C-alpha positions in Angstrom: 95.5 127.0 147.8 91.8 126.5 148.3 89.5 129.3 149.5 89.0 129.2 153.3 85.2 129.4 153.0 82.4 130.8 150.9 82.7 134.5 150.2 79.5 136.4 150.9 78.4 139.7 149.6 80.2 142.7 151.1 77.5 145.1 152.4 79.5 147.5 154.5 80.6 149.8 151.7 78.8 152.7 150.0 79.5 154.8 146.9 79.6 158.1 148.7 82.0 158.7 151.6 81.0 160.3 154.9 83.3 163.2 154.0 81.3 163.9 150.8 78.0 163.6 152.6 79.1 166.1 155.3 80.4 168.5 152.7 77.2 168.3 150.7 75.2 168.8 153.9 77.2 172.0 154.6 76.7 173.2 151.1 72.9 172.7 151.4 72.8 174.5 154.8 75.9 176.5 155.8 74.6 176.8 159.4 73.7 173.2 159.9 74.5 171.8 163.3 76.9 168.8 163.9 74.0 167.0 165.5 71.9 167.4 162.4 74.7 166.2 160.1 75.2 163.2 162.3 71.5 162.3 162.2 71.3 162.8 158.4 74.5 160.8 157.7 73.8 158.1 160.4 77.1 158.6 162.2 78.1 160.0 165.6 78.6 163.7 166.3 82.2 162.9 167.2 82.7 161.4 163.8 81.2 164.5 162.2 83.4 166.7 164.2 86.5 164.8 163.1 85.3 164.9 159.4 84.7 168.7 159.6 88.2 169.1 161.0 89.6 167.0 158.2 87.8 169.0 155.6 88.8 172.3 157.1 92.5 171.4 157.4 92.5 170.2 153.8 91.0 173.5 152.6 87.6 172.2 151.5 85.7 174.5 153.9 86.1 177.3 156.4 84.3 177.8 159.6 83.4 181.1 161.3 81.8 181.3 164.7 78.5 183.3 164.7 77.3 183.6 168.2 76.6 180.1 169.5 76.5 178.6 165.9 79.1 177.9 163.3 78.8 179.2 159.8 80.5 177.0 157.2 81.6 178.0 153.7 82.6 175.4 151.1 85.8 176.6 149.4 85.1 177.1 145.6 87.4 175.5 143.1 88.7 172.7 145.2 89.6 169.5 143.3 89.2 165.8 144.1 92.1 164.3 146.0 92.4 161.1 144.1 94.5 161.1 140.9 91.7 159.3 139.0 89.5 162.3 139.3 92.3 164.8 139.4 91.6 168.1 137.7 87.9 167.9 138.4 86.2 170.2 140.9 84.4 168.7 143.9 81.6 171.3 143.4 79.9 169.2 140.6 79.4 166.2 142.8 78.5 168.4 145.8 75.7 170.1 143.9 74.2 166.7 143.1 74.5 165.4 146.7 73.3 168.7 148.2 70.2 168.6 146.1 69.5 165.0 147.2 70.2 165.9 150.8 67.8 168.8 150.8 65.1 166.5 149.3 65.7 163.4 151.5 67.4 162.5 154.8 69.3 159.4 153.9 68.9 156.5 151.5 65.9 158.1 149.8 63.9 158.4 153.0 62.3 161.8 153.5 64.2 163.9 156.0 62.7 164.2 159.4 63.9 167.8 159.4 62.2 168.8 156.2 63.8 171.1 153.7 66.7 172.9 155.5 65.9 176.1 153.6 62.4 176.1 155.2 63.2 175.3 158.8 64.0 177.9 161.4 67.5 178.8 162.5 66.9 178.2 166.2 68.5 175.5 168.3 
């Protein structure tokens, strides 16, 4: 069998999943809003809401309502889900991603929100 046509580069994949990005965003700012996570990760708020629910049901984070805001806590000691990384804690990757997230918004661009540790908690 001959190939159907030329195979071009696949550009739709990334090294880091949205789940990892969301968890790193939460680690960097436990009171981050869904809207801010969506803008930082370049996905919809509905997608962020679904990912947060996935992470919460899998035990990677907990969520506590604090007035009109949610306060998230990343669960320490959680392990990667894939057997290839089995036995390794997610925290090591999250620390790296969280440090990148606090310095930049996405893909190396400066965050339009600045450093989350410096911005106010309103909104």
